[in-house]
Backbone as CSV, one residue per row, in Angstrom:
resi,resn,N_x,N_y,N_z,CA_x,CA_y,CA_z,C_x,C_y,C_z
1,UNK,186.910,193.230,79.860,186.786,191.859,79.359,185.803,191.790,78.211
2,UNK,184.761,192.597,78.290,183.732,192.563,77.268,184.270,193.041,75.938
3,UNK,184.958,194.208,75.907,185.467,194.753,74.649,186.544,193.863,74.063
4,UNK,187.385,193.296,74.915,188.452,192.428,74.432,187.883,191.162,73.816
5,UNK,186.821,190.585,74.444,186.213,189.360,73.924,185.527,189.629,72.604
6,UNK,184.845,190.755,72.502,184.199,191.108,71.244,185.235,191.286,70.140
7,UNK,186.383,191.867,70.504,187.454,192.066,69.515,187.959,190.732,68.996
8,UNK,188.049,189.730,69.892,188.529,188.411,69.473,187.566,187.736,68.508
9,UNK,186.300,188.094,68.582,185.300,187.436,67.746,184.899,188.264,66.535
10,UNK,185.472,189.440,66.389,185.064,190.338,65.304,186.177,190.486,64.258
11,UNK,185.720,190.671,63.060,186.651,190.938,61.951,187.097,192.403,62.032
12,UNK,188.399,192.650,61.937,188.914,194.030,62.045,188.643,194.856,60.792
13,UNK,188.172,194.209,59.722,187.861,194.945,58.491,186.420,195.450,58.531
14,UNK,185.460,194.511,58.794,184.047,194.910,58.817,183.545,195.213,60.215
15,UNK,184.384,194.901,61.222,184.050,195.112,62.647,182.793,194.358,63.079
16,UNK,182.439,193.305,62.367,181.306,192.451,62.747,181.813,191.068,63.158
17,UNK,180.919,190.288,63.688,181.275,188.916,64.062,181.720,188.174,62.811
18,UNK,182.749,187.335,62.989,183.305,186.599,61.855,182.228,185.829,61.093
19,UNK,182.366,185.868,59.751,181.585,185.016,58.865,182.556,184.312,57.933
20,UNK,182.568,182.990,57.978,183.556,182.192,57.231,184.969,182.700,57.503
21,UNK,185.403,182.652,58.744,186.726,183.215,59.064,187.860,182.395,58.450
22,UNK,188.898,183.102,58.054,190.132,182.465,57.578,191.280,183.054,58.373
23,UNK,192.344,182.290,58.498,193.486,182.720,59.300,194.713,182.857,58.401
24,UNK,195.456,183.927,58.627,196.674,184.182,57.847,197.876,183.583,58.560
25,UNK,198.983,183.599,57.877,200.205,183.033,58.457,200.667,183.809,59.678
26,UNK,200.210,185.056,59.786,200.566,185.869,60.955,199.623,185.641,62.127
27,UNK,198.670,184.699,61.949,197.703,184.309,62.985,196.557,185.287,63.141
28,UNK,196.455,186.277,62.269,195.295,187.160,62.307,194.171,186.561,61.477
29,UNK,192.939,186.777,61.949,191.774,186.199,61.273,190.881,187.301,60.736
30,UNK,190.233,186.986,59.604,189.319,187.932,58.958,188.195,187.134,58.301
31,UNK,187.129,187.879,57.966,186.085,187.247,57.167,186.655,186.968,55.774
32,UNK,186.267,185.858,55.208,186.797,185.488,53.898,186.449,186.535,52.849
33,UNK,185.200,186.969,52.811,184.783,187.963,51.818,185.483,189.307,52.056
34,UNK,185.641,189.671,53.323,186.292,190.949,53.639,187.747,190.954,53.163
35,UNK,188.440,189.848,53.403,189.850,189.785,53.015,190.006,189.795,51.494
36,UNK,189.136,189.062,50.803,189.217,189.051,49.337,188.927,190.438,48.761
37,UNK,187.975,191.120,49.364,187.681,192.485,48.918,188.865,193.425,49.205
38,UNK,189.505,193.204,50.346,190.671,194.019,50.724,191.823,193.795,49.757
39,UNK,191.996,192.588,49.321,193.120,192.264,48.434,192.813,192.512,46.950
40,UNK,191.619,192.879,46.599,191.227,192.943,45.189,192.123,193.889,44.383
41,UNK,192.396,195.066,44.871,193.143,196.076,44.117,194.604,196.170,44.543
42,UNK,195.072,195.176,45.281,196.451,195.234,45.783,197.293,194.205,45.051
43,UNK,198.448,194.643,44.656,199.350,193.733,43.953,200.009,192.766,44.919
44,UNK,200.355,193.241,46.094,200.987,192.392,47.108,199.973,192.156,48.221
45,UNK,199.790,190.895,48.518,198.822,190.542,49.551,199.502,190.567,50.912
46,UNK,199.047,191.491,51.720,199.594,191.631,53.072,198.457,191.555,54.084
47,UNK,198.829,191.387,55.327,197.834,191.351,56.413,197.318,192.761,56.642
48,UNK,196.013,192.964,56.687,195.470,194.307,56.910,195.893,194.910,58.244
49,UNK,196.314,194.060,59.204,196.696,194.590,60.514,198.204,194.796,60.644
50,UNK,198.950,193.727,60.457,200.397,193.815,60.686,201.190,194.091,59.408
51,UNK,200.528,194.085,58.254,201.142,194.390,56.962,202.165,193.352,56.515
52,UNK,202.194,192.217,57.161,203.126,191.175,56.732,202.613,190.551,55.446
53,UNK,203.542,190.242,54.585,203.183,189.682,53.285,202.729,188.226,53.468
54,UNK,201.692,187.882,52.707,201.127,186.545,52.786,201.463,185.770,51.523
55,UNK,202.006,184.614,51.706,202.441,183.809,50.580,201.326,182.913,50.042
56,UNK,200.351,182.625,50.866,199.275,181.723,50.443,198.222,182.483,49.654
57,UNK,197.883,181.939,48.496,196.844,182.549,47.687,195.453,182.335,48.304
58,UNK,195.293,181.182,48.917,193.982,180.840,49.506,194.195,180.454,50.966
59,UNK,194.127,181.391,51.891,194.366,181.089,53.315,193.337,180.080,53.840
60,UNK,193.759,179.251,54.754,192.836,178.233,55.298,191.781,178.852,56.218
61,UNK,190.727,178.084,56.398,189.676,178.525,57.336,190.195,178.448,58.763
62,UNK,189.708,179.346,59.556,190.089,179.362,60.968,189.137,178.443,61.736
63,UNK,189.568,177.191,61.889,188.720,176.211,62.573,188.968,176.155,64.065
64,UNK,189.976,176.833,64.516,190.273,176.804,65.953,189.277,177.666,66.712
65,UNK,188.989,177.256,67.925,188.053,178.002,68.749,188.740,179.241,69.296
66,UNK,188.017,180.353,69.414,188.615,181.571,69.972,188.985,181.373,71.430
67,UNK,190.050,182.046,71.846,190.543,181.915,73.214,190.188,183.152,74.016
68,UNK,190.052,182.943,75.312,189.783,184.054,76.226,191.033,184.925,76.314
69,UNK,190.855,186.218,76.130,191.999,187.130,76.156,192.587,187.277,77.552
70,UNK,191.800,186.942,78.586,192.291,187.071,79.962,192.976,185.811,80.452
71,UNK,192.423,184.656,80.073,192.923,183.404,80.647,193.462,182.436,79.608
72,UNK,193.404,182.805,78.321,193.898,181.955,77.228,193.237,180.572,77.245
73,UNK,192.008,180.522,77.672,191.226,179.288,77.655,190.177,179.381,76.553
74,UNK,189.713,178.235,76.087,188.701,178.222,75.040,187.388,178.780,75.567
75,UNK,186.734,179.559,74.726,185.465,180.185,75.104,184.327,179.184,74.872
76,UNK,184.098,178.362,75.879,183.090,177.311,75.771,181.748,177.723,76.370
77,UNK,181.703,178.858,77.082,180.488,179.287,77.766,180.039,180.634,77.234
78,UNK,178.815,181.012,77.622,178.300,182.318,77.229,177.532,182.898,78.408
79,UNK,177.929,184.088,78.841,177.298,184.741,79.984,176.076,185.509,79.495
80,UNK,174.896,185.118,79.981,173.668,185.781,79.559,173.573,187.192,80.123
81,UNK,174.081,187.379,81.342,174.010,188.720,81.944,174.915,189.700,81.209
82,UNK,176.132,189.262,80.877,177.084,190.136,80.189,176.972,190.054,78.676
83,UNK,176.191,189.054,78.193,176.010,188.877,76.751,177.344,188.756,76.032
84,UNK,178.207,187.872,76.529,179.508,187.660,75.909,179.981,186.251,76.231
85,UNK,180.839,185.691,75.372,181.382,184.359,75.656,182.343,184.406,76.833
86,UNK,182.520,183.248,77.469,183.401,183.171,78.634,184.007,181.782,78.690
87,UNK,185.144,181.699,79.365,185.804,180.410,79.559,185.451,179.879,80.944
88,UNK,185.937,178.678,81.251,185.619,178.071,82.546,186.258,178.846,83.689
89,UNK,187.397,179.502,83.425,188.034,180.307,84.472,187.206,181.553,84.742
90,UNK,186.668,182.154,83.667,185.791,183.315,83.844,184.561,182.945,84.673
91,UNK,184.047,181.744,84.436,182.850,181.316,85.159,183.070,181.332,86.664
92,UNK,184.268,180.932,87.099,184.557,180.863,88.529,185.156,182.154,89.071
93,UNK,185.322,183.154,88.223,185.900,184.413,88.683,184.862,185.233,89.428
94,UNK,185.327,186.281,90.103,184.434,187.111,90.907,183.384,187.795,90.039
95,UNK,183.759,188.141,88.805,182.823,188.850,87.931,181.595,188.010,87.613
96,UNK,181.780,186.688,87.574,180.660,185.800,87.237,180.216,184.940,88.413
97,UNK,180.822,185.134,89.586,180.486,184.300,90.737,179.047,184.511,91.172
98,UNK,178.589,185.759,91.075,177.212,186.040,91.475,176.219,185.257,90.627
99,UNK,176.569,185.043,89.359,175.670,184.272,88.494,175.536,182.845,89.008
100,UNK,176.662,182.256,89.443,176.639,180.887,89.962,175.811,180.805,91.235
101,UNK,176.021,181.794,92.128,175.250,181.797,93.365,173.757,181.970,93.083
102,UNK,173.464,182.830,92.125,172.063,183.038,91.766,171.448,181.754,91.215
103,UNK,172.245,181.055,90.407,171.759,179.790,89.862,171.555,178.756,90.969
104,UNK,172.489,178.753,91.933,172.340,177.837,93.065,171.064,178.147,93.852
105,UNK,170.787,179.424,94.040,169.568,179.815,94.749,168.323,179.373,93.987
106,UNK,168.375,179.504,92.668,167.215,179.103,91.867,166.990,177.596,91.899
107,UNK,168.052,176.841,92.234,167.920,175.384,92.294,167.339,174.895,93.615
108,UNK,167.316,175.745,94.643,166.843,175.310,95.957,165.413,174.770,95.921
109,UNK,164.455,175.463,95.275,163.094,174.891,95.232,163.047,173.524,94.562
110,UNK,163.876,173.351,93.523,163.899,172.058,92.843,164.472,170.973,93.756
111,UNK,165.497,171.339,94.529,166.083,170.363,95.448,165.089,169.977,96.538
112,UNK,164.351,170.980,97.045,163.340,170.681,98.058,162.251,169.777,97.486
113,UNK,161.833,170.093,96.263,160.819,169.265,95.613,161.345,167.847,95.383
114,UNK,162.630,167.750,95.038,163.237,166.436,94.827,163.224,165.623,96.119
115,UNK,163.517,166.272,97.249,163.487,165.568,98.535,162.086,165.049,98.841
116,UNK,161.084,165.894,98.549,159.696,165.469,98.802,159.338,164.267,97.936
117,UNK,159.708,164.327,96.654,159.404,163.217,95.749,160.108,161.935,96.194
118,UNK,161.367,162.066,96.610,162.103,160.885,97.069,161.475,160.303,98.326
119,UNK,161.008,161.192,99.231,160.345,160.721,100.446,159.056,159.980,100.106
120,UNK,158.256,160.566,99.194,157.005,159.919,98.786,157.288,158.590,98.098
121,UNK,158.343,158.566,97.295,158.703,157.320,96.614,159.049,156.227,97.624
122,UNK,159.814,156.597,98.661,160.150,155.610,99.696,158.895,155.108,100.407
123,UNK,157.959,156.029,100.666,156.713,155.622,101.309,155.928,154.659,100.426
124,UNK,155.901,154.938,99.124,155.204,154.040,98.199,155.848,152.654,98.193
125,UNK,157.179,152.637,98.192,157.885,151.348,98.206,157.575,150.591,99.496
126,UNK,157.579,151.310,100.629,157.257,150.677,101.908,155.818,150.161,101.918
127,UNK,154.903,150.965,101.348,153.506,150.542,101.291,153.351,149.294,100.431
128,UNK,154.064,149.261,99.312,153.996,148.083,98.439,154.506,146.841,99.170
129,UNK,155.590,146.986,99.932,156.117,145.858,100.698,155.116,145.419,101.765
130,UNK,154.478,146.408,102.416,153.485,146.083,103.443,152.303,145.329,102.837
131,UNK,151.849,145.786,101.660,150.736,145.105,100.989,151.114,143.668,100.657
132,UNK,152.349,143.474,100.203,152.805,142.129,99.851,152.821,141.223,101.077
133,UNK,153.379,141.730,102.186,153.437,140.933,103.420,152.031,140.648,103.938
134,UNK,151.168,141.676,103.901,149.799,141.507,104.378,149.055,140.466,103.544
135,UNK,149.259,140.497,102.229,148.606,139.518,101.354,149.088,138.105,101.668
136,UNK,150.386,137.955,101.932,150.926,136.633,102.267,150.336,136.120,103.582
137,UNK,150.233,137.007,104.573,149.659,136.607,105.858,148.188,136.228,105.714
138,UNK,147.451,137.031,104.934,146.030,136.730,104.723,145.856,135.405,103.990
139,UNK,146.695,135.167,102.993,146.630,133.892,102.265,146.887,132.719,103.208
140,UNK,147.850,132.887,104.110,148.151,131.835,105.078,146.958,131.578,105.989
141,UNK,146.295,132.663,106.446,145.130,132.509,107.310,143.987,131.808,106.579
142,UNK,143.779,132.182,105.301,142.712,131.545,104.521,142.967,130.045,104.393
143,UNK,144.216,129.679,104.088,144.544,128.261,103.951,144.338,127.524,105.269
144,UNK,144.724,128.155,106.387,144.533,127.518,107.690,143.047,127.342,107.998
145,UNK,142.240,128.364,107.668,140.808,128.271,107.932,140.159,127.151,107.122
146,UNK,140.514,127.070,105.834,139.910,126.031,105.006,140.444,124.642,105.367
147,UNK,141.669,124.564,105.831,142.186,123.289,106.319,141.390,122.842,107.542
148,UNK,141.136,123.798,108.441,140.338,123.509,109.625,138.918,123.121,109.235
149,UNK,138.379,123.827,108.230,137.018,123.539,107.782,136.926,122.144,107.166
150,UNK,137.915,121.785,106.334,137.904,120.447,105.736,137.991,119.369,106.807
151,UNK,138.837,119.600,107.809,138.956,118.636,108.903,137.638,118.516,109.662
152,UNK,137.011,119.682,109.904,135.727,119.668,110.608,134.672,118.915,109.802
153,UNK,134.616,119.158,108.479,133.618,118.501,107.636,133.845,116.989,107.586
154,UNK,135.107,116.572,107.538,135.394,115.141,107.534,134.940,114.492,108.842
155,UNK,135.250,115.164,109.954,134.830,114.623,111.248,133.311,114.630,111.374
156,UNK,132.672,115.706,110.879,131.215,115.793,110.950,130.572,114.716,110.084
157,UNK,131.141,114.477,108.904,130.617,113.423,108.028,130.722,112.056,108.707
158,UNK,131.871,111.791,109.289,132.068,110.511,109.970,131.099,110.355,111.130
159,UNK,130.913,111.450,111.895,130.020,111.393,113.051,128.576,111.146,112.628
160,UNK,128.134,111.812,111.574,126.743,111.656,111.137,126.495,110.277,110.537
161,UNK,127.459,109.777,109.787,127.295,108.434,109.221,127.241,107.394,110.334
162,UNK,128.079,107.585,111.369,128.051,106.665,112.510,126.696,106.712,113.203
163,UNK,126.168,107.934,113.410,124.851,108.068,114.042,123.764,107.437,113.176
164,UNK,123.889,107.594,111.862,122.915,107.000,110.945,122.939,105.476,111.032
165,UNK,124.141,104.900,111.081,124.252,103.438,111.173,123.646,102.930,112.490
166,UNK,123.901,103.641,113.581,123.350,103.230,114.874,121.824,103.296,114.858
167,UNK,121.302,104.390,114.298,119.843,104.518,114.233,119.243,103.439,113.335
168,UNK,119.941,103.168,112.222,119.463,102.125,111.312,119.391,100.772,112.024
169,UNK,120.424,100.476,112.807,120.451,99.192,113.516,119.332,99.109,114.553
170,UNK,119.140,100.210,115.296,118.081,100.216,116.309,116.707,100.063,115.672
171,UNK,116.453,100.816,114.610,115.152,100.732,113.954,114.933,99.357,113.329
172,UNK,115.988,98.827,112.730,115.864,97.504,112.107,115.538,96.440,113.150
173,UNK,116.171,96.545,114.323,115.905,95.577,115.386,114.457,95.672,115.868
174,UNK,113.960,96.911,116.019,112.572,97.090,116.446,111.604,96.551,115.396
175,UNK,111.919,96.819,114.129,111.060,96.319,113.056,111.030,94.789,113.061
176,UNK,112.203,94.178,113.276,112.271,92.718,113.296,111.428,92.150,114.432
177,UNK,111.483,92.812,115.592,110.668,92.359,116.723,109.184,92.478,116.402
178,UNK,108.802,93.591,115.754,107.394,93.765,115.398,106.963,92.747,114.352
179,UNK,107.854,92.432,113.415,107.521,91.417,112.408,107.262,90.065,113.069
180,UNK,108.094,89.715,114.049,107.908,88.446,114.755,106.597,88.449,115.540
181,UNK,106.303,89.588,116.208,105.035,89.684,116.945,103.846,89.548,115.995
182,UNK,103.960,90.222,114.846,102.868,90.152,113.876,102.704,88.736,113.319
183,UNK,103.817,88.043,113.142,103.724,86.660,112.642,102.950,85.787,113.630
184,UNK,103.251,85.934,114.913,102.522,85.153,115.925,101.049,85.553,115.967
185,UNK,100.793,86.858,115.838,99.414,87.336,115.877,98.638,86.841,114.658
186,UNK,99.292,86.837,113.511,98.642,86.348,112.292,98.285,84.868,112.437
187,UNK,99.203,84.115,113.009,98.947,82.674,113.203,97.748,82.459,114.124
188,UNK,97.708,83.234,115.225,96.606,83.078,116.178,95.279,83.494,115.563
189,UNK,95.285,84.627,114.843,94.049,85.084,114.208,93.576,84.098,113.147
190,UNK,94.528,83.588,112.404,94.160,82.613,111.371,93.524,81.374,111.996
191,UNK,94.055,80.924,113.122,93.501,79.746,113.805,92.107,80.045,114.334
192,UNK,91.899,81.234,114.882,90.579,81.611,115.400,89.553,81.650,114.275
193,UNK,89.967,82.259,113.160,89.051,82.351,112.015,88.708,80.952,111.492
194,UNK,89.730,80.092,111.395,89.491,78.744,110.873,88.542,77.963,111.776
195,UNK,88.783,78.020,113.083,87.942,77.264,114.020,86.512,77.788,114.011
196,UNK,86.372,79.102,113.943,85.029,79.689,113.951,84.279,79.323,112.682
197,UNK,84.972,79.371,111.547,84.318,79.017,110.285,83.906,77.548,110.276
198,UNK,84.697,76.661,110.893,84.322,75.243,110.951,83.060,75.057,111.782
199,UNK,82.962,75.777,112.868,81.768,75.662,113.702,80.544,76.224,112.980
200,UNK,80.788,77.272,112.142,79.667,77.817,111.382,79.166,76.823,110.340
201,UNK,80.042,75.996,109.850,79.642,75.000,108.858,79.017,73.753,109.512
202,UNK,79.082,73.659,110.853,78.521,72.484,111.549,76.986,72.562,111.582
203,UNK,76.357,71.518,112.123,74.896,71.496,112.220,74.417,72.570,113.171
204,UNK,73.203,72.984,112.975,72.673,74.095,113.772,72.677,73.766,115.257
205,UNK,72.399,72.525,115.593,72.352,72.151,117.014,73.728,72.279,117.632
206,UNK,74.753,71.818,116.883,76.129,71.898,117.394,76.561,73.346,117.536
207,UNK,76.169,74.222,116.575,76.539,75.648,116.655,75.896,76.289,117.864
208,UNK,74.603,75.914,118.093,73.918,76.518,119.230,74.524,76.050,120.547
209,UNK,74.944,74.790,120.566,75.537,74.285,121.794,76.875,74.966,122.095
210,UNK,77.672,75.213,121.053,79.012,75.807,121.249,79.043,77.318,120.979
211,UNK,77.866,77.907,120.783,77.822,79.330,120.414,78.489,80.208,121.463
212,UNK,78.101,79.964,122.716,78.631,80.819,123.774,80.145,80.677,123.890
213,UNK,80.661,79.475,123.795,82.113,79.261,123.922,82.853,79.880,122.743
214,UNK,82.253,79.742,121.548,82.909,80.325,120.359,82.934,81.841,120.436
215,UNK,81.806,82.426,120.879,81.744,83.884,120.988,82.749,84.400,122.010
216,UNK,82.846,83.691,123.115,83.822,84.116,124.132,85.256,84.025,123.599
217,UNK,85.527,82.970,122.825,86.883,82.805,122.293,87.238,83.939,121.325
218,UNK,86.289,84.361,120.505,86.551,85.455,119.552,86.704,86.780,120.280
219,UNK,85.825,87.005,121.276,85.874,88.283,121.995,87.110,88.400,122.884
220,UNK,87.631,87.283,123.322,88.824,87.329,124.167,90.102,87.652,123.380
221,UNK,90.035,87.678,122.063,91.215,88.028,121.254,90.935,89.367,120.555
222,UNK,91.220,90.466,121.233,90.974,91.775,120.607,91.950,92.018,119.460
223,UNK,91.507,92.827,118.502,92.357,93.160,117.358,93.482,94.103,117.791
224,UNK,94.668,93.787,117.330,95.813,94.649,117.632,95.765,95.911,116.760
225,UNK,96.334,96.969,117.298,96.423,98.192,116.494,97.354,97.968,115.309
226,UNK,97.147,98.795,114.254,98.002,98.667,113.072,99.442,99.021,113.434
227,UNK,100.359,98.162,113.097,101.776,98.463,113.408,102.274,99.636,112.563
228,UNK,103.039,100.495,113.169,103.638,101.637,112.462,105.119,101.357,112.245
229,UNK,105.494,101.431,111.018,106.903,101.160,110.690,107.797,102.284,111.218
230,UNK,108.862,101.885,111.832,109.825,102.874,112.339,110.639,103.413,111.166
231,UNK,110.599,104.726,110.992,111.301,105.370,109.877,112.584,106.002,110.395
232,UNK,113.621,105.851,109.635,114.891,106.472,110.012,114.749,107.985,109.901
233,UNK,114.981,108.678,110.980,114.847,110.138,110.986,116.135,110.733,110.427
234,UNK,116.035,111.226,109.205,117.237,111.763,108.543,117.281,113.287,108.524
235,UNK,116.191,113.938,108.934,116.139,115.403,108.844,117.241,116.048,109.672
236,UNK,117.384,115.582,110.907,118.405,116.173,111.770,119.805,115.833,111.286
237,UNK,119.942,114.651,110.687,121.265,114.263,110.208,121.682,115.059,108.980
238,UNK,120.680,115.484,108.183,120.996,116.237,106.970,121.013,117.740,107.195
239,UNK,120.512,118.214,108.316,120.444,119.655,108.568,121.848,120.221,108.744
240,UNK,122.201,121.271,107.993,123.558,121.839,108.121,123.753,122.501,109.470
241,UNK,124.877,122.238,110.063,125.215,122.825,111.353,125.971,124.133,111.116
242,UNK,125.207,125.191,110.838,125.831,126.478,110.503,126.651,127.001,111.672
243,UNK,126.098,126.898,112.854,126.814,127.404,114.025,128.134,126.703,114.235
244,UNK,128.156,125.389,114.012,129.403,124.644,114.188,130.438,125.062,113.164
245,UNK,129.985,125.316,111.925,130.922,125.749,110.885,131.519,127.104,111.232
246,UNK,130.674,128.027,111.701,131.166,129.360,112.074,132.153,129.257,113.224
247,UNK,131.815,128.416,114.224,132.744,128.226,115.342,134.063,127.653,114.864
248,UNK,133.979,126.760,113.875,135.203,126.147,113.344,136.086,127.184,112.678
249,UNK,135.465,128.120,111.939,136.243,129.138,111.230,136.805,130.176,112.181
250,UNK,136.022,130.550,113.190,136.472,131.611,114.099,137.491,131.123,115.104
251,UNK,137.622,129.816,115.246,138.581,129.315,116.228,139.996,129.295,115.687
252,UNK,140.174,129.601,114.377,141.521,129.636,113.808,142.232,130.875,114.323
253,UNK,143.399,130.754,114.933,144.094,131.938,115.470,144.563,132.840,114.360
254,UNK,144.547,134.173,114.620,145.018,135.156,113.633,146.526,135.107,113.522
């Protein structure tokens, strides 16, 4: 097969691979320069192989692809081991079958590597899907926690304002009672002071006569302690309930 294939690709004049091949009417091919040199000193132009006379002064180029001498198929392949062209039938023949098997064997590591890459790719895709689902679940939990927190803060605000109003009312009532008590005490003290000052302005004999009674009247009315204004205690109402907030957040189900 090797010698026959080389013969199909070689010029029979120079015995080398065709260069600018041309084909004669007898279907034989030669290098263009070789044929012109062959015909230079000949009066009748004939085929160097079959000696048939050629009528064309300028034979056309051989543009057709060479055919396999064994299978008459186009030589589209080249066997690296045999260093010769081959057709598709030659490729599947016993002479070249070992090459195919060898090539198949050389592909096994690549196929194994491909399986590993495909497996890793599937794992990456699964991981990406898991991350997406996990992010959605976490986002849902965050929204639920903050919804619970907002509800807790609204209820806590309402509760503290209610407690503040109640304390304000209680303190205001106590202050009003103390104001009324102080008003009565002021009236009584003012009357005592006025009566005592009038007796002081009286004649000495009259003061001496009523001295003991006046002194007893003043001493019988002791001075009241200074009233202390009731202040609304806001410290506890303004103190953040950290523990309650934490309990509110942790009570949200996962």
